[in-house]
N, C-alpha and C positions, 0 to 999 in steps of 0.2 A: 256629666254627658247633658245633651241639650234635645231636647223636643220641638218639633216643627208643626203647627195645625197648617194642613194646606189649602183650608178654608178660609181661616181668616188671619192667617201669617204670622198670627201671634207664638212666642217663643217663649220654651218653660225651658228649667235646667234643675238638676239634681245631682246626685251620688248616684241615684237609682232611678228607678221609674215613677217613685214616690218624690215631686218635684215642688216649685212653684213657678208663677210667670212672672218674667221678666219685664222690668216697667222701669222706662220707655223699652221699646219693640227694638234692639237690634238689627243692626243691617246684617242680613245674611248672604253671601256670594258664593257661588260654583264656583273650588281653585281646582288649579290644576298645577302640579309642584313639574316645571322642568330643571333637570339636572344633565341633559345631553339633547343633541341634535331633534333624535326622534322622536322625544317627547311632545313637540310643535303640532305633531301628527295627533294626539290625543284630545287637543281641544273638543269639548262638549257642543253639537252642533244644535242642542237644544237648554233651554232655561230650566227645564222640567226637573226638580230638585228629586223624583224618584228613579232617575238616571246618574244622579250627581254620586262620584264616591267621596268627594272631599269637598268639605264647605268652609269658609272663612266669617268668622264672627268675630264686629269690627268694633272695637272698645272705643278706638280715637281715631280722628284724623285731623290734621293741620293742613288747612288749601294753601298756607303760604309756603310753607315747608315742603309740602308735598309725603309729609312722613306719615304713616298709618301705623295702629298698633291692632294686635287680637288675635285671635287663639284658631287653630284649626280643629276642626272634627274629622271622622271617618264613618263611612258606613260599614261596618264590620260585618261577620259572616250572620248569616241569622235572616229575620225580615226586616226589611226597611220600617214598616208598621207596626209599632206595638200599643198595651196601652200603658197610660201612665194615669197616675192617682194625682191628684194636687184640688189645694184649695182655690174659689174662685180668681179668675184673673184681674187684676184692677180694671182694665179695660173694658170688662164684661159684667151685664147683671149678672146677679147671681141665679142659679137653676135649681133652686129647692128642691123640685120634684125629683131632680134626679142624684141629688147630694146625699152621700152616705151619713149613716151615724155619726163620724169623725168630721163631717165637714167638708170631705173631699168629692170633686166630680172626680168621674177618667173619661178617659175619651183616646182614641188611637192617633196615633204622631208618629211623623217622619223622626227616625233617634238616630242619634250621631252620638259615638263617642270622643273622649279625647284622644287627638293624634299626635301620639309621641314619637315620632320621626327623625327629629334632628338629635337627640342627646348623644344615639349613637354615632354619628355619621360627622360631631363635632372634630375639625375646624369646617371639615370642609361643606358643613350646611350652609355656611355662610356664602356661599359660591353660588348656590343657587339660586332661581328665580321662581317668584309665584305670579302665574295667570289668574286674573280673575275677570269673570262672565264666558262669554261665548265665542265659537267662532264668528261670527256677524260683529261682534261688539267685544270686544278683549281690550283688558288694559293690565301692562306688562309692569313688575314690581321686583325689585332687588332686595334680598334678605339680609337686612344690615346686624340684625344682631337676635340672639334665641334664647330666653332665661325660661328657667323653671320657677313656677309661682307656688302658692302654698299650698294652693290644691292641688299640686300636682300636674298643671297643665302647663304647657310652652306657650308663653309670651313672645310674641313675635314682630320684631320691628322691622317695617318694609318703608321702602324709598320709591318711590315712582322713576322708572326708566324715562318717562318723558321728560323731566330736569335735565335730560342730557342737552335739549337743544333741539332746536328744528332748523333745516335748512331755508333761507331766507324765500321768496317768492322772486321766479324767474321774471325775466321780462322777456315773452317772446320775439317781441319785434327785434331784440337786441341782439338775439343768438342766431348765425348764420344759418341757413336752410338747411345746408349739406349737414352741420352739425347737430339740429337739433334732436335727433331719433337717437344718437348715440350718448347727448350730455343727458339726454333726460332719463333714458334707460340705466345709466350708469348713476345718478343723484336717486332714482328710485331705490340703486338697491342700498346707497348709503344709510336713506331714510328708511330703510326697513328694519335694516343693519344696529340702527341705532335703539330701537327697541328689541333686537334681542340676540345680538351677537356679543364676543366676547372684546375686551379691549383690544387684544391684536388685531381678530380680526376686523374690526370698524376703523381701526389705523390704517390696515392696509389699503381698505376700501377709499378710504379719505384718499391716499396718494395716489392708488388707480384713477379715480376722479380728476384728480387734480393734474394728471400728466394728461388725462381723455382733455378737460378744460383748455388746457394751454395749449395743446399741439394746435385745436382748432383755433381759440384766439392767434395765435402766431399766423396760421398760414390767414384767417380773415386780415392782419394787417398787412399781409403783400410782403412781410419779411422774415418769412420761416425758412428756415435753412432744410438744405435737401432730406425727402424722406422723413419730414419730420413726425408723421404718426408710428415712425420704426423708433424714434430715439427716448432713451429713458429721462426722468425727469432731471437728473442733473443736467444734463446735457441742454433740455427745452430751459430751465433756469439760468443758464446761459446766455442763453440766446434771446430771453426776455429781457433781462439785466442790460445786453447790448442795445435792443431795440428801444429800453427806455432811457438809454445814454447813460447808463451808471456803470463805470467802469470801477480800475482799482483804486481809482483815487478819487472816488465818491461814494456816499453810504449808501446802502440798500435801498431801493422804494419799500414801500410797506407790506405791499404784493409780495415782492419778491423775497422779505423776510416772512410773511405767512408759506407760501411755496418750501423756503428752505426749512423750515420748521417740518414739516409735510415728510421730508426728505429723511431729513436727521432720526425723526419717529419710529419711522420704519423700520430701520436694523433693531430697536430696542427689543423688538419681541421674536429677535433669534439667540436662542439660548449663548452662540456660540462667541457672537458680538457684547452680549451681556458680560461673558469673560472675559474676552479681549478687552471692553473700552472698561471694565467695572461699571456697569449701568445696571440698574433696577429695573425689575420687568413694569412694563405699561399697568397701567391702573384704570377706574375706568373712568375717575379724572381726568386722566391725561388723553383718554377717547374723548370724551369733552371738549377739550382744548381742541383736539385734532379737529374735530366735528367744526365749534367754532372758526377753527383757522379756515374752513375751508369755503364756510359762508361770508366770511370777511373777503376770502380773494375773490369769489364772485361778486360783490357788491362793489371792490375796486375795480372789477373788469368792466363794471357796469352791466353785467348780463342777469343781476339780480336787485331788489331794493328792499 
């Protein structure tokens, strides 16, 4: 269990309220476990620990791979503030006036117990997400693995969902005015989904965004088929290849290949299509690939840099 001093933010640990100070002081973050869409509404509005039921203690972080390891602790039934007994903390000068005969000090600390919530949920636990921070400034992490260490605590390995990549910066002057509101809206949905949606949902949104972008691009080119905004992606792809001069006798353009990729990925999320074509379900890496393909298409069309 750990205790946190709400005045100095020093952290203590022990198997009971008799513990010792941790030095260097670990980073403690408010955590929210996301297992379904409704959990997004439970993100805390405040960073105050006296309202936090779950906290994450960081043990290591690699900024290059964006892999984070640490342990979760929870506020169990009972008082959050409890009396702890411990020897002087390395970061504080000894307070001999308040020291007991055995050399310990006592102090009221926010007290959290190890959160053993994943062992019973394995293997579904690795499909959950962990959000660190508050509503105004959260970061989203995918749970990669959970292992039980010698102390009985669960050591969690996290991977930042921000490594999905991001959509490129749009060039507003290159996007037709009539297209800008709808294109911006659908791309905002994609960017939001990149941090919180399942791989299937993200791929579906990338396909929908591609359909919207391509329809407006063909319309702006002056060579759009009738009812261009009513067509599905397959028909839009044919019109695009025709406009680019890539018929059956010529290889498809790079942009056309990106469109075709997004078109075909869409069916992989359907169980009946998986059985029909013996394909595997989409993974997060596939969703990253689809997101990158959408970004590549935007740059190829000249709408982004």
